[in-house]
N, C-alpha and C positions, 0 to 999 in steps of 0.2 A: 498574441497568445491564442486567440480565437482561430486564426489561420492554422497554427500548428495542430490544434485539436481537430480541426476539419481534415487536415492532411492525414493524420493518425487513423481516422475513422472512415475512410472511404469504403472498405470493405470489412464489415465487422461480424463477429459471431455472436449469436444469442447464447444465453446461459446454458452451458454444458451441452450444447448441440452444435454440431458443425455446419449450421446454416447461416450463411451470410445475411446481415441486415445493414441497412443504411444509417447513417447518423441521423438522417430525418426521422426514421422510425424510432430511434432512441429518444430524440427530443420530443417527439409527439406524446411518449409516455411519461415524460418527466413531470412530477408534481411535488407537493410539499413533502410527501413520505420519501420519495426518491432522493430529495435534497437532504433530508435527515439521515437516510440510510447510508449515504456515501461518506459520512464522517465518523470518526471514532476519537475518543478522548484518551488521555493517558491511563486513567484508572482502569477502564474497560480493556485497553490494549494490554496492559501488564497482566491482568487476569487471564485473558485469553492465551497469552504467550506462555505464562507459567502452567496452564493446564493443557499445553500443547495443542490447542484448538486453532491456532493461527500461526501464520508465517510472516515474519517482519522483513520487508524488502527495503533496504536502504538504497535509494535510487540516485545518490550523489556520485560524482566522478570518483574513480579509483583512489586518486590522491586525497580527496576529502575524507574518504572512508578510512584510508591508512593513517590519517592524522588523529582521528578519534571516531569511535563508534560505539553502539550499544551492543552489549554481549548478547549473543543468540540471533543477531541480525545477519542477513545475507545481503552482500553488495552486488546489485545489478544496476549499473548506471542506466538512466533513462534512454540514452542513445543505443544501448545494447539489449534493451527489453524485448523487441521483436524477435531477435534471433536466440534468446535464452529462455523462452517460455517453457521449454521442456524441463527446467530446473524448479518449477513451481508445483506445488502440491494442489491439485484441483479439489481435494477432499477437505482442505482447510480455508479458513478466511485469509486472504492475502491482505496484509496491511502495508501500504506504501508510505514511506517517510523521507523527509528531507529537513533541513534546518527550520524552515517556516511551514510551507505547505504548497507552494507553487507547483514544483516539479511532481510532488507526491500526487496531487490531484490529476495531473495530465496522465501519470502512470496508472492511477485508479481507473480513470475513464477508459484508457486503452484496455486494461485487463478486464474490466466488467464487460466490455463489448466483445471480448474474445472468450467469453464463457467462464470466467473466474469470479467467484464471490470475492469482492474487493472493497475496501474502504481505505480512506487516506487519513493519516494522523493529523487531525485539525490543529492540535496544540504544536505540532512540530517537535523535531528532535532537540532543539535548543531548551525549550520548556521541559521536555522530558528529563534531560540531563540535570536541570535544576531540581526537578521533583525526586530524582534519585540520589539524594545526598544522605550521608550518615547511615542511620539504621535502615532507611528505605533501600539504599543500594545493597546493603548486606542481606536483607530479607529477599529481595528480588533475585539475587544471585543463588542463594540457597534454594529458593523455589525453582529456578531453572534447572538446577542440578538434580532435583528429585526425580 
């Protein structure tokens, strides 16, 4: 996993600037606040999505997404992310998600270092589906449609 992250981050871009930075520079600035800031939980994610302040990127493979997905999400598989950055809204928080959070965290790191404000869904999509049962699902969809 560490090797994949290092390969992804050989030439990185600093937040909203087209200035390359190294992975070493990113690591040197990593602290407790950075660790906290890289994650988002279900309630905060749902609030940001319904207020249209965030964009949810489901980074699973196409077949996984076709089998089931969260309404309002966009599917950009992790291996397609570098070639599809133009589909992301730099003015919104980008929330990356997968069933647990391993691929989502790789995507978050890649996006953050390419100038996007990004967090990964630490609860994962499986827990999100569990949380969106019954009235919660109805309320979420109604809020999305407003």
